[in-house]
C-alpha positions in Angstrom: -34.9 29.5 -15.7 -35.7 25.8 -15.4 -34.4 23.8 -12.4 -31.1 22.2 -13.2 -30.8 19.0 -11.3 -27.7 16.8 -12.0 -26.9 13.3 -10.7 -23.6 11.6 -11.3 -23.2 7.8 -10.9 -19.8 6.3 -10.3 -19.6 2.8 -11.6 -16.8 0.6 -10.2 -17.5 -2.5 -12.2 -14.6 -2.3 -14.6 -13.5 1.3 -15.2 -14.7 4.5 -13.7 -17.5 5.9 -15.9 -19.6 8.9 -15.3 -23.1 9.4 -16.4 -25.2 12.6 -15.8 -28.6 13.9 -16.8 -29.8 17.5 -16.9 -27.8 20.6 -17.7 -24.1 20.6 -17.2 -22.6 23.1 -14.7 -20.9 26.3 -15.6 -17.6 24.4 -14.8 -18.4 22.0 -17.7 -18.7 19.2 -15.2 -21.6 17.5 -13.7 -22.0 18.2 -9.9 -24.5 16.3 -7.8 -24.8 13.2 -5.8 -22.5 10.2 -6.5 -23.0 6.6 -5.7 -20.9 3.4 -6.2 -22.3 0.4 -8.1 -21.0 -3.1 -7.8 -20.3 -4.9 -4.7 -17.9 -7.7 -5.8 -14.3 -8.0 -4.4 -12.9 -6.1 -7.4 -15.4 -3.2 -7.0 -14.6 -3.0 -3.3 -10.8 -2.9 -3.9 -11.3 -0.2 -6.5 -13.5 1.7 -4.1 -10.7 1.6 -1.4 -8.2 2.9 -4.0 -10.6 5.8 -4.8 -11.1 6.5 -1.0 -7.3 6.5 -0.4 -6.6 8.9 -3.3 -9.4 11.2 -2.2 -8.0 11.4 1.4 -4.6 12.4 0.1 -5.9 15.5 -1.6 -8.2 16.8 1.2 -7.1 20.3 2.5 -9.9 20.8 5.0 -12.9 18.9 6.4 -16.4 19.4 8.0 -19.0 16.9 9.1 -22.6 17.0 7.7 -25.4 17.5 10.3 -26.7 14.0 9.7 -23.3 12.5 10.6 -23.1 10.0 7.8 -20.8 12.1 5.5 -17.9 14.4 5.7 -17.4 17.5 3.5 -13.8 17.3 2.1 -12.4 20.5 0.5 -10.2 19.3 -2.4 -9.6 22.7 -4.1 -9.5 26.3 -3.1 -8.1 28.4 -6.0 -7.9 32.1 -6.2 -7.6 33.3 -9.9 -8.5 36.5 -11.7 -10.5 37.8 -8.8 -12.5 34.6 -8.3 -12.2 32.0 -5.6 -13.4 28.5 -6.6 -14.0 25.9 -4.0 -14.6 22.2 -4.8 -15.8 19.7 -2.2 -16.3 15.9 -2.2 -18.6 14.3 0.4 -17.1 11.1 1.7 -19.2 8.5 3.6 -18.2 8.3 7.3 -20.4 5.4 8.3 -22.8 3.1 6.5 -26.5 3.9 7.0 -28.6 1.5 9.0 -31.2 1.0 6.3 -28.8 0.6 3.3 -28.9 4.1 1.6 -29.5 7.6 3.1 -30.4 10.7 1.1 -29.9 14.1 2.6 -30.7 17.4 1.0 -28.3 20.1 2.0 -30.2 22.7 0.0 -32.8 22.6 -2.7 -33.2 26.2 -3.8 -30.3 28.1 -5.4 -31.5 31.5 -4.2 -31.8 30.3 -0.6 -28.3 28.7 -1.0 -27.0 32.1 -2.1 -28.1 33.5 1.3 -26.6 30.7 3.3 -23.4 29.8 1.6 -20.5 32.1 2.4 -16.7 32.3 2.5 -15.4 34.1 5.6 -12.0 35.8 5.2 -10.8 37.9 8.0 -13.7 40.1 9.1 -15.6 39.9 5.8 -18.1 37.5 4.3 -18.1 36.7 0.6 -21.3 35.3 -0.9 -21.6 33.3 -4.1 -21.2 35.1 -7.4 -24.1 35.0 -9.8 -24.5 34.6 -13.6 -26.2 37.1 -15.9 -29.6 35.7 -14.9 -28.9 36.2 -11.2 -28.4 32.5 -10.5 -25.7 31.6 -8.0 -22.6 30.0 -9.5 -23.1 26.7 -7.7 -25.2 23.6 -8.3 -28.9 24.4 -8.1 -29.4 21.8 -5.4 -27.1 19.6 -3.2 -28.0 16.1 -2.1 -25.7 13.6 -0.4 -26.4 9.9 -1.0 -24.6 7.6 1.4 -24.5 3.9 0.4 -22.6 1.0 1.9 -19.2 0.6 0.1 -19.6 3.8 -2.0 -16.3 5.8 -2.1 -18.2 9.1 -2.6 -21.5 10.5 -1.4 -21.6 13.7 -3.5 -19.7 16.7 -4.9 -20.2 20.4 -4.7 -18.5 23.5 -6.1 -19.0 27.3 -5.7 -17.5 30.5 -7.1 -17.0 33.6 -4.8 -15.3 37.0 -5.1 -11.7 36.3 -4.1 -10.4 37.8 -0.9 -7.3 40.0 -1.1 -3.9 38.3 -1.8 -2.8 38.8 1.8 -5.5 36.4 3.0 -4.0 32.9 3.0 -6.9 30.8 4.6 -10.7 31.1 4.6 -13.7 29.4 6.3 -16.8 28.1 4.4 -20.3 27.9 5.6 -22.6 25.5 3.8 -26.2 24.5 4.8 -26.3 21.4 7.0 -22.5 21.2 7.3 -20.4 22.4 10.2 -18.2 25.4 9.4 -15.1 24.3 7.5 -12.2 26.2 9.0 -8.7 27.1 7.8 -9.0 26.3 4.1 -5.6 27.1 2.5 -5.9 29.1 -0.7 -3.8 28.4 -3.8 -3.1 31.3 -6.3 -2.9 30.8 -10.0 
């Protein structure tokens, strides 16, 4: 199977517009790194609105190893035996040189070994598709740019822990363990 690299660009010039290249994810969306364009006063005000809205929906957090972005869990849904986690990466501080790129993982098979949900005394690893590929983006890069409201997105699908489990932890490469993620049932 060919590598599926997806980049999303968030434009704050007039309206929010998304552009992506490569294959779409199994979710129908386009995961990958996100960067803001436009540095005028209007764009900065819109970026602040996006940041404020994003902070309101965060249910758990963890800092990336490079310290310029924070993993923000925005969804943890258990439905039909599957747990879906969605994460945004928010810039924490502006990089010294203007823009920083950090690869959290670049190989989906390696990611499958390193990414896990911990619930009670059990670990749940990423589910795979019919071709054995993990149900997550094939690579994850964080792009931190001055004034950008987002630095990237990520999602993953896992076997759901039992209904009596109300919170889980998540381990991602290059991100501190994200603890006490509350689960929603649908």
